[in-house]
C-alpha positions as a Markdown table, in Angstrom:
| # | Residue | x | y | z |
|---|---|---|---|---|
| 1 | Met | 18.0 | -10.6 | 65.8 |
| 2 | Lys | 19.4 | -8.8 | 62.6 |
| 3 | Asn | 23.4 | -9.0 | 61.5 |
| 4 | Val | 25.4 | -6.5 | 61.1 |
| 5 | Phe | 28.5 | -6.3 | 58.9 |
| 6 | Val | 30.7 | -3.1 | 60.0 |
| 7 | Ser | 33.8 | -2.1 | 57.6 |
| 8 | Tyr | 36.0 | 0.7 | 58.6 |
| 9 | Ser | 39.1 | 2.7 | 57.6 |
| 10 | Ile | 40.2 | 4.4 | 61.3 |
| 11 | Glu | 43.3 | 5.5 | 62.7 |
| 12 | Asp | 44.3 | 3.1 | 65.5 |
| 13 | Arg | 44.0 | 6.1 | 68.0 |
| 14 | Asn | 40.7 | 6.3 | 67.6 |
| 15 | Leu | 39.3 | 2.6 | 67.6 |
| 16 | His | 37.6 | 2.9 | 70.6 |
| 17 | Leu | 34.9 | 4.3 | 68.6 |
| 18 | Ile | 34.0 | 0.9 | 66.4 |
| 19 | Thr | 34.5 | -0.4 | 70.1 |
| 20 | Leu | 31.5 | 1.5 | 71.1 |
| 21 | Leu | 29.5 | 1.0 | 67.8 |
| 22 | Leu | 29.5 | -2.7 | 68.1 |
| 23 | Glu | 28.5 | -2.7 | 72.0 |
| 24 | His | 25.3 | -0.4 | 71.1 |
| 25 | Leu | 24.7 | -2.3 | 68.2 |
| 26 | Arg | 25.0 | -5.6 | 70.3 |
| 27 | Lys | 23.3 | -4.2 | 73.2 |
| 28 | Asn | 20.0 | -3.6 | 70.6 |
| 29 | Asn | 20.1 | -7.2 | 69.9 |
| 30 | Tyr | 22.4 | -6.9 | 66.3 |
| 31 | Ser | 24.4 | -9.6 | 65.1 |
| 32 | Val | 27.8 | -7.9 | 64.3 |
| 33 | Ser | 30.2 | -8.8 | 62.2 |
| 34 | Val | 33.3 | -6.8 | 61.2 |
| 35 | Ser | 35.3 | -6.6 | 58.6 |
| 36 | Ala | 39.4 | -8.5 | 58.4 |
| 37 | Gln | 40.9 | -7.6 | 55.6 |
| 38 | Trp | 43.4 | -10.8 | 56.1 |
| 39 | Thr | 39.9 | -13.1 | 55.5 |
| 40 | Asp | 37.8 | -12.9 | 52.5 |
| 41 | Ser | 34.4 | -11.1 | 54.0 |
| 42 | Asn | 32.2 | -11.5 | 50.9 |
| 43 | Leu | 30.4 | -14.2 | 52.6 |
| 44 | Arg | 29.8 | -13.0 | 55.5 |
| 45 | Ile | 28.5 | -9.7 | 53.6 |
| 46 | Ala | 26.1 | -11.2 | 51.2 |
| 47 | Asn | 24.5 | -13.3 | 54.6 |
| 48 | Thr | 24.0 | -10.0 | 56.2 |
| 49 | Asp | 20.8 | -7.6 | 57.3 |
| 50 | Ile | 22.7 | -4.0 | 56.7 |
| 51 | Phe | 26.3 | -3.1 | 56.3 |
| 52 | Ile | 28.1 | -0.3 | 57.8 |
| 53 | Gly | 30.9 | 1.4 | 56.0 |
| 54 | Ile | 33.1 | 4.0 | 58.4 |
| 55 | Ile | 35.6 | 5.7 | 56.3 |
| 56 | Thr | 37.7 | 8.7 | 58.0 |
| 57 | Asn | 40.6 | 10.4 | 56.7 |
| 58 | Asn | 44.5 | 9.3 | 57.0 |
| 59 | Ser | 43.2 | 6.1 | 57.1 |
| 60 | Asn | 45.0 | 3.2 | 55.3 |
| 61 | Ser | 42.1 | 0.8 | 54.1 |
| 62 | Ile | 39.4 | 3.4 | 52.4 |
| 63 | Asp | 39.4 | 1.5 | 49.2 |
| 64 | Tyr | 38.5 | -1.6 | 51.0 |
| 65 | Val | 35.8 | -0.2 | 52.9 |
| 66 | Val | 34.7 | 0.8 | 49.3 |
| 67 | Lys | 35.6 | -2.8 | 47.7 |
| 68 | Glu | 33.3 | -4.3 | 50.6 |
| 69 | Trp | 30.6 | -1.6 | 49.9 |
| 70 | Gln | 30.9 | -3.0 | 46.3 |
| 71 | Val | 29.8 | -6.6 | 47.7 |
| 72 | Ala | 27.4 | -5.7 | 49.6 |
| 73 | Arg | 25.5 | -3.6 | 47.1 |
| 74 | Glu | 25.8 | -6.9 | 44.6 |
| 75 | Asn | 24.4 | -9.1 | 47.0 |
| 76 | Asn | 21.3 | -6.2 | 47.9 |
| 77 | Val | 22.2 | -5.9 | 51.3 |
| 78 | Asn | 20.8 | -2.8 | 53.0 |
| 79 | Gly | 23.6 | -0.1 | 53.9 |
| 80 | Phe | 25.5 | 2.9 | 53.7 |
| 81 | Leu | 28.6 | 4.7 | 54.6 |
| 82 | Ile | 29.2 | 6.9 | 57.2 |
| 83 | Val | 32.2 | 9.7 | 55.7 |
| 84 | Glu | 34.3 | 12.0 | 57.7 |
| 85 | Glu | 34.0 | 15.1 | 56.0 |
| 86 | Gly | 37.3 | 15.7 | 53.7 |
| 87 | Val | 37.2 | 12.4 | 52.5 |
| 88 | Ala | 36.1 | 11.9 | 48.4 |
| 89 | Ile | 34.2 | 9.9 | 47.0 |
| 90 | Asn | 34.1 | 9.0 | 43.3 |
| 91 | Asp | 31.1 | 7.4 | 43.2 |
| 92 | Leu | 28.3 | 10.0 | 44.4 |
| 93 | Ser | 25.2 | 7.9 | 43.8 |
| 94 | Ile | 26.7 | 5.3 | 47.5 |
| 95 | Pro | 24.1 | 6.6 | 49.9 |
| 96 | His | 26.9 | 8.1 | 52.6 |
| 97 | Ile | 26.6 | 10.5 | 56.1 |
| 98 | Arg | 28.8 | 13.2 | 56.3 |
| 99 | Phe | 30.9 | 14.1 | 59.7 |
């Protein structure tokens, strides 16, 4: 079973989308861990197989998702960011998908 770490910055009214993603991953035999900003996620990120970061407009934790992405990169964890159109990504070398 592959481990997936999901970090997200999304408005509360759209959190059901994260729930649907996690449900889909679990149904496809992935072990899923999510970001919890009040705890240190670095060890969980370092021990995961895939990192998925989701960043949307009008959310308050964009910098936190980018920080967790950097932890994934430092630990050679494969992953990508899904970024809403209009969100500025300062480092264009970060693999990301726009929606």
